[in-house]
C-alpha positions as CSV (number, residue, x, y, z in Angstrom):
1,M,15.1,27.8,-13.7
2,E,13.0,24.8,-14.5
3,N,15.7,22.4,-13.3
4,R,15.9,24.2,-10.0
5,I,12.1,24.0,-9.5
6,D,12.2,20.3,-10.3
7,T,15.1,19.7,-7.9
8,E,13.4,21.6,-5.1
9,A,10.2,19.7,-5.7
10,L,12.1,16.4,-5.6
11,L,13.8,17.4,-2.4
12,E,10.5,18.3,-0.8
13,L,9.0,15.0,-1.9
14,A,11.9,13.0,-0.5
15,V,11.9,14.8,2.8
16,S,8.1,14.5,3.2
17,L,8.2,10.7,2.4
18,G,11.1,10.2,4.8
19,Y,9.3,12.2,7.5
20,H,6.1,10.1,7.2
21,L,8.1,6.9,7.3
22,Q,10.0,8.0,10.4
23,M,6.9,9.3,12.2
24,S,5.3,5.9,11.5
25,G,8.1,4.2,13.4
26,A,10.2,2.9,10.6
27,E,13.9,1.9,11.3
28,I,16.5,4.5,10.7
29,Y,18.3,2.6,8.0
30,R,15.1,2.0,6.2
31,V,14.2,5.7,6.1
32,E,17.7,6.5,4.8
33,E,17.5,3.7,2.2
34,A,14.0,4.7,0.9
35,V,14.9,8.4,0.5
36,T,18.3,7.6,-1.1
37,R,16.8,5.3,-3.6
38,L,14.1,7.9,-4.4
39,L,16.7,10.5,-5.2
40,Q,18.7,8.0,-7.3
41,A,15.7,6.9,-9.2
42,Y,15.2,10.5,-10.4
43,G,18.9,10.9,-11.2
44,V,19.7,13.4,-8.6
45,P,22.7,12.7,-6.3
46,G,22.2,13.4,-2.6
47,D,22.8,12.5,1.0
48,V,20.4,11.4,3.7
49,F,21.1,11.5,7.5
50,A,18.5,10.4,10.0
51,I,18.5,10.0,13.8
52,P,15.4,9.3,15.9
53,S,14.7,13.1,16.4
54,C,15.8,14.5,13.0
55,L,15.9,13.9,9.2
56,I,18.3,15.8,7.0
57,V,18.3,15.5,3.2
58,T,20.7,17.2,0.8
59,V,20.6,17.1,-3.0
60,C,23.7,17.9,-5.0
61,P,22.8,18.6,-8.7
62,D,25.7,18.8,-11.0
63,D,25.1,22.4,-12.2
64,M,23.7,23.9,-9.1
65,E,24.6,24.6,-5.5
66,P,23.6,21.9,-3.0
67,M,20.2,22.3,-1.3
68,T,19.3,20.9,2.2
69,R,16.1,20.4,4.0
70,M,15.7,19.3,7.7
71,R,12.6,18.0,9.5
72,R,12.4,17.5,13.2
73,I,10.8,14.2,14.2
74,G,8.6,14.6,17.2
75,Y,7.1,12.1,19.6
76,H,5.5,9.2,17.8
77,G,4.5,5.6,18.2
78,T,4.7,2.6,15.8
79,D,2.1,2.3,13.0
80,I,3.0,-0.7,11.0
81,D,0.2,-0.2,8.5
82,A,1.5,3.3,7.7
83,I,5.1,2.0,7.4
84,E,3.9,-0.6,4.9
85,R,1.9,2.0,2.9
86,F,4.7,4.6,2.7
87,Y,7.5,2.1,2.0
88,G,5.3,0.5,-0.7
89,L,4.8,3.9,-2.2
90,A,8.6,4.5,-2.1
91,R,9.2,1.3,-4.0
92,K,6.4,2.2,-6.5
93,L,7.9,5.7,-7.1
94,C,11.4,4.2,-7.7
95,G,10.0,1.7,-10.1
96,E,7.6,3.8,-12.1
97,K,9.2,7.3,-11.7
98,P,6.1,9.3,-12.3
99,S,6.2,13.1,-12.7
100,L,6.8,14.9,-9.4
101,E,3.3,16.4,-9.5
102,E,1.9,12.9,-9.8
103,A,4.3,11.6,-7.1
104,E,3.1,14.3,-4.7
105,R,-0.5,13.4,-5.5
106,M,0.3,9.7,-4.7
107,L,1.9,10.6,-1.4
108,Q,-1.2,12.7,-0.4
109,E,-3.5,9.8,-1.4
110,A,-1.4,7.4,0.7
111,K,-1.9,9.7,3.7
112,R,-5.6,9.9,3.1
113,Q,-5.9,6.1,3.0
114,L,-4.3,5.6,6.4
115,T,-6.7,4.0,8.8
116,A,-6.6,3.1,12.5
117,Y,-8.4,0.7,14.7
118,R,-11.3,2.1,16.7
119,T,-10.9,2.7,20.4
120,P,-12.7,-0.5,21.6
121,V,-10.4,-2.6,19.4
122,L,-7.4,-0.9,20.9
123,Y,-8.6,-1.8,24.4
124,L,-9.0,-5.3,23.3
125,G,-5.4,-5.2,22.2
126,Y,-4.4,-4.0,25.7
127,F,-6.4,-6.8,27.3
128,L,-5.0,-9.6,25.1
129,A,-1.4,-8.4,25.3
130,A,-1.3,-8.0,29.1
131,G,-3.5,-11.0,29.9
132,A,-1.8,-13.5,27.5
133,F,1.7,-12.4,28.6
134,A,0.7,-12.9,32.3
135,Y,-0.4,-16.5,31.4
136,H,2.7,-16.9,29.3
137,F,4.9,-16.0,32.3
138,G,3.3,-18.6,34.5
139,G,0.1,-17.0,35.9
140,T,-3.2,-18.7,36.3
141,L,-6.2,-18.1,34.0
142,S,-7.7,-15.7,36.6
143,D,-4.3,-13.9,36.8
144,G,-4.4,-13.5,33.1
145,I,-7.9,-12.1,33.1
146,L,-7.1,-9.6,35.9
147,A,-3.8,-8.7,34.2
148,G,-5.8,-8.0,31.0
149,L,-8.1,-5.7,32.9
150,C,-5.1,-4.0,34.4
151,G,-3.7,-3.6,30.9
152,M,-6.9,-2.0,29.7
153,L,-6.8,0.5,32.6
154,T,-3.1,1.1,31.9
155,G,-4.0,1.9,28.3
156,L,-6.8,4.3,29.4
157,F,-4.3,5.9,31.7
158,L,-1.6,6.3,29.1
159,R,-4.0,7.7,26.5
160,M,-5.3,10.2,29.0
161,L,-1.8,11.4,29.9
162,T,-0.9,11.6,26.2
163,K,-3.8,13.9,25.5
164,L,-2.6,16.1,28.4
165,Q,0.8,16.1,26.7
166,V,2.6,14.6,29.7
167,N,6.2,13.6,29.0
168,G,7.0,9.9,28.5
169,F,9.2,9.7,31.6
170,F,6.4,10.7,34.0
171,K,3.9,8.6,32.1
172,T,6.1,5.5,32.6
173,I,6.7,6.1,36.3
174,T,3.0,6.6,37.1
175,A,1.9,3.7,34.9
176,A,4.5,1.3,36.4
177,F,3.5,2.4,39.9
178,F,-0.2,1.8,39.1
179,I,0.5,-1.7,37.6
180,A,2.7,-2.9,40.5
181,I,0.4,-1.5,43.3
182,V,-2.7,-3.1,41.7
183,S,-1.0,-6.5,41.3
184,Q,0.2,-6.4,44.9
185,T,-3.2,-5.3,46.2
186,L,-5.1,-8.0,44.3
187,T,-2.6,-10.6,45.7
188,H,-3.2,-9.3,49.2
189,L,-7.0,-9.7,48.6
190,T,-6.3,-13.3,47.3
191,L,-7.9,-12.4,43.9
192,I,-4.8,-13.4,42.1
193,R,-2.2,-16.0,42.8
194,Y,1.0,-14.7,41.2
195,A,1.6,-11.0,41.6
196,D,4.8,-11.1,39.5
197,A,3.2,-12.8,36.5
198,T,0.2,-10.4,36.6
199,A,2.5,-7.3,36.9
200,I,4.9,-8.4,34.2
201,G,2.0,-9.1,31.8
202,A,0.8,-5.5,32.2
203,L,4.4,-4.1,32.3
204,M,5.1,-5.6,28.9
205,L,3.1,-2.6,27.6
206,L,5.8,-0.3,29.0
207,V,9.0,-2.3,28.9
208,P,11.5,-0.9,26.3
209,G,12.9,-4.3,25.5
210,M,12.2,-3.9,21.7
211,T,13.8,-0.4,21.7
212,F,16.8,-1.8,23.6
213,T,17.2,-4.6,21.0
214,D,16.8,-2.1,18.2
215,S,19.4,0.2,19.7
216,M,21.9,-2.6,20.0
217,R,21.1,-3.6,16.3
218,D,21.8,0.0,15.2
219,I,25.1,0.2,17.0
220,I,26.2,-3.2,15.7
221,Y,25.0,-2.2,12.2
222,G,27.1,1.0,12.3
223,D,24.3,3.6,12.9
224,T,26.1,4.5,16.2
225,L,24.5,7.9,16.8
226,S,21.0,6.5,16.3
227,G,21.8,3.5,18.5
228,I,23.1,5.7,21.3
229,N,20.1,8.0,21.0
230,K,17.7,5.0,21.4
231,L,19.9,3.6,24.2
232,V,19.5,6.8,26.2
233,Q,15.8,6.6,25.7
234,V,15.8,3.0,26.9
235,L,17.8,3.9,30.0
236,L,15.4,6.7,30.9
237,T,12.4,4.4,30.4
238,A,14.1,1.7,32.4
239,A,14.8,4.2,35.2
240,A,11.2,5.3,35.2
241,L,10.1,1.7,35.4
242,L,12.5,1.1,38.3
243,L,11.2,4.2,40.1
244,G,7.6,3.4,39.6
245,T,7.7,-0.3,40.2
246,G,10.2,0.0,43.1
247,T,8.1,2.7,44.9
248,A,4.9,0.6,44.5
249,L,6.6,-2.6,45.8
250,R,8.2,-0.7,48.7
251,F,4.8,0.7,49.6
252,S,3.3,-2.7,49.5
253,Q,6.0,-4.1,51.8
254,L,5.3,-1.4,54.3
255,L,1.5,-1.7,54.0
256,W,1.1,-5.5,53.8
257,D,4.6,-6.9,54.2
258,S,4.2,-8.6,50.8
259,T,6.2,-9.0,47.7
260,S,6.4,-11.9,45.3
261,I,10.0,-12.6,44.1
262,G,10.2,-15.5,41.6
263,I,7.0,-17.3,42.5
264,S,6.2,-18.0,38.8
265,L,9.8,-18.1,37.5
266,H,9.3,-21.8,36.7
267,V,6.4,-21.9,34.3
268,P,4.3,-25.0,34.8
269,Y,2.7,-25.1,31.4
270,P,3.9,-27.2,28.4
271,V,5.7,-25.5,25.6
272,W,2.7,-25.5,23.2
273,V,0.6,-23.6,25.8
274,Q,3.4,-21.1,26.4
275,S,3.8,-20.6,22.7
276,L,0.1,-20.2,22.2
277,A,-0.1,-17.6,25.0
278,G,2.8,-15.7,23.4
279,A,1.1,-15.8,20.0
280,I,-2.1,-14.4,21.5
281,A,-0.1,-11.6,23.2
282,C,1.5,-10.8,19.9
283,G,-2.0,-10.6,18.4
284,G,-2.9,-8.0,21.1
285,F,0.2,-5.9,20.2
286,C,-0.7,-6.2,16.5
287,L,-3.9,-4.2,17.3
288,L,-1.9,-1.7,19.3
289,Y,0.7,-1.3,16.4
290,N,-2.1,-1.1,13.8
291,I,-1.3,-4.3,11.9
292,R,-4.0,-5.5,9.5
293,L,-5.0,-8.9,8.3
294,P,-3.4,-11.2,7.3
295,G,-0.4,-9.6,9.0
296,V,-1.9,-10.2,12.4
297,F,-1.9,-14.0,11.9
298,I,1.6,-13.9,10.4
299,C,2.9,-12.1,13.5
300,M,1.2,-14.4,15.9
301,A,2.6,-17.4,14.1
302,G,6.1,-15.8,14.3
303,G,5.8,-15.1,18.0
304,G,4.8,-18.7,18.7
305,L,7.6,-20.0,16.5
306,G,10.2,-18.0,18.3
307,W,9.2,-19.2,21.7
308,A,9.0,-22.8,20.5
309,V,12.5,-22.6,19.1
310,Y,13.8,-21.1,22.4
311,M,12.2,-23.8,24.6
312,G,13.1,-26.6,22.2
313,T,16.8,-25.7,22.0
314,Q,17.0,-25.4,25.8
315,E,15.5,-28.9,26.1
316,L,18.2,-30.1,23.7
317,G,20.8,-28.9,26.2
318,A,21.6,-25.4,24.8
319,S,22.3,-22.6,27.3
320,M,19.6,-20.0,27.9
321,L,21.5,-17.2,26.1
322,F,22.4,-19.4,23.1
323,A,18.7,-20.4,22.9
324,Y,17.7,-16.8,22.8
325,F,20.2,-16.2,20.0
326,L,18.9,-19.1,17.9
327,A,15.2,-18.1,18.5
328,A,15.9,-14.5,17.4
329,A,17.6,-15.8,14.3
330,A,14.7,-18.1,13.6
331,V,12.2,-15.2,14.0
332,S,14.3,-12.9,11.8
333,L,14.5,-15.6,9.1
334,Y,10.7,-16.1,9.3
335,A,10.1,-12.3,9.1
336,E,12.5,-11.9,6.1
337,I,10.7,-14.8,4.2
338,M,7.2,-13.3,5.0
339,A,8.4,-9.9,3.9
340,R,9.5,-11.2,0.5
341,I,6.3,-13.1,0.0
342,R,4.1,-10.1,0.8
343,K,6.5,-7.4,-0.5
344,F,6.5,-5.6,2.8
345,P,9.3,-4.6,5.2
346,A,10.5,-7.4,7.4
347,F,10.2,-5.0,10.3
348,S,6.4,-5.3,10.0
349,Y,6.6,-8.9,11.3
350,L,9.8,-8.8,13.3
351,V,8.8,-6.1,15.7
352,I,5.8,-8.1,17.0
353,A,7.1,-11.7,16.6
354,L,10.1,-11.0,18.7
355,L,8.1,-9.7,21.7
356,P,7.8,-13.0,23.6
357,L,11.6,-13.2,23.6
358,V,12.1,-9.6,24.8
359,P,13.5,-9.7,28.4
360,G,10.5,-7.8,29.9
361,S,10.5,-9.8,33.1
362,G,14.1,-8.9,33.8
363,V,13.2,-5.4,34.8
364,Y,10.6,-6.5,37.3
365,Y,12.8,-9.1,38.9
366,T,15.8,-6.8,39.0
367,V,13.7,-4.3,41.0
368,E,12.5,-6.9,43.4
369,Y,16.0,-8.3,44.1
370,L,17.2,-4.8,44.7
371,L,14.4,-4.1,47.2
372,Q,15.3,-7.4,49.0
373,N,18.9,-6.2,49.1
374,D,20.0,-9.4,47.3
375,R,22.9,-7.8,45.5
376,E,24.1,-11.1,43.9
377,M,20.8,-11.8,42.3
378,F,20.3,-8.2,41.4
379,I,23.6,-8.1,39.5
380,K,23.0,-11.5,37.9
381,Q,19.5,-10.6,36.7
382,G,20.6,-7.2,35.4
383,V,23.5,-8.6,33.4
384,E,21.4,-11.5,32.1
385,T,18.7,-9.0,30.9
386,A,21.3,-6.9,29.1
387,A,23.0,-10.0,27.6
388,T,19.7,-11.3,26.4
389,A,18.8,-8.1,24.6
390,G,22.2,-8.0,23.0
391,L,22.0,-11.6,21.7
392,L,18.6,-11.0,20.3
393,A,20.0,-8.0,18.4
394,V,22.9,-10.1,17.1
395,G,20.6,-13.0,16.0
396,V,18.3,-10.5,14.1
397,L,21.3,-8.7,12.6
398,L,23.0,-11.9,11.4
399,V,20.0,-13.0,9.3
400,S,19.1,-9.5,8.1
401,S,22.7,-8.9,7.0
402,L,22.7,-12.1,5.0
403,F,19.5,-11.2,3.2
404,R,20.9,-7.7,2.5
405,M,24.0,-9.2,1.0
406,V,22.0,-11.4,-1.3
407,N,19.9,-8.4,-2.3
408,V,23.0,-6.3,-3.1
409,A,24.6,-9.1,-5.0
410,G,21.4,-9.4,-7.1
411,Q,21.4,-5.6,-7.8
412,L,25.1,-5.8,-8.9
413,R,24.3,-8.6,-11.3
414,R,21.4,-6.7,-12.8
415,A,23.5,-3.6,-13.2
416,E,26.3,-5.6,-14.9
417,K,23.7,-7.1,-17.4
418,K,22.5,-3.6,-18.2
419,E,26.0,-2.5,-19.0
């Protein structure tokens, strides 16, 4: 009976740890890996299956019937600090193997230690992310400031709708409509120069480019069900952005006969200015994703590095898509190195540092070309956006796979020495 109680307690601990990791926004493979290693560390064979909306863990003791627990994963954002804490706890439990009572106490202590930025800091994050990206995409300084203010209002709007338990699809439609109509209105009033850069800067708060890249990575990696699940979410979010932005732009056309296709496509700023703006935008997203120092500066440096590699390879004659691939690989390599230096998941740095490369502007320009009935540019922009996201995923996967191979080889060597 004692063995059964211990096995059940281990199962509950494993499910709880996996649940908190997944609710914090950890990758699917990392959740499965952490829970599987925890079971193995305590000598109990088992299986773990996770998708974005569900976690299932089964233990199979030799002398007992299998036991299974399932937890539904509800709506959640991304809390990098929580991911680092819970993943660090998983590593510690696997290494020290304390009693299950002590392990449960350590999990509860980790939950109590979770912290979040205060509301004013979050609004600063919205301002920096939207404003810096507007400048990064070719807007003027005043465009960036107004985009930052628009980002703050968008953050306030999203937080209000979240408290009212409004579904994500409707939130995205209304927020996208708000951003596009405000940017077009300010352009009509001559308060901003480039409506597209201003709108794209704020829309980066909504664009599912990172989720799209992550879904492609899951599919390529073999987590097909998880990847398809995320891809469906991306398509729904993209549809909401199309509806919201398209409606606003059409309304602006009827009201003022104004839209702004491609005005800031050719960014006039030197590479170091674009890279700096991208780094500052990453700093804003660090606040929104609850990254703590010194992680904020590490992510900002990674974001600037990725854009510098992208622009540098293009200047050397590489095609745009190949430049995206090399930049993604460079950012992934940087994230893996930082992760091993600080003993944190590479995801902590990758998810932010990759943002300047995410094809967020593609959605906006695709909508505008569609409204202008320019089918050729509409198809070209849409295909280019999808291809960019796919190559970002391949670049990230290539580097992460190489590091995983090295890790597995090291584990096999250590196992052979023990034998």
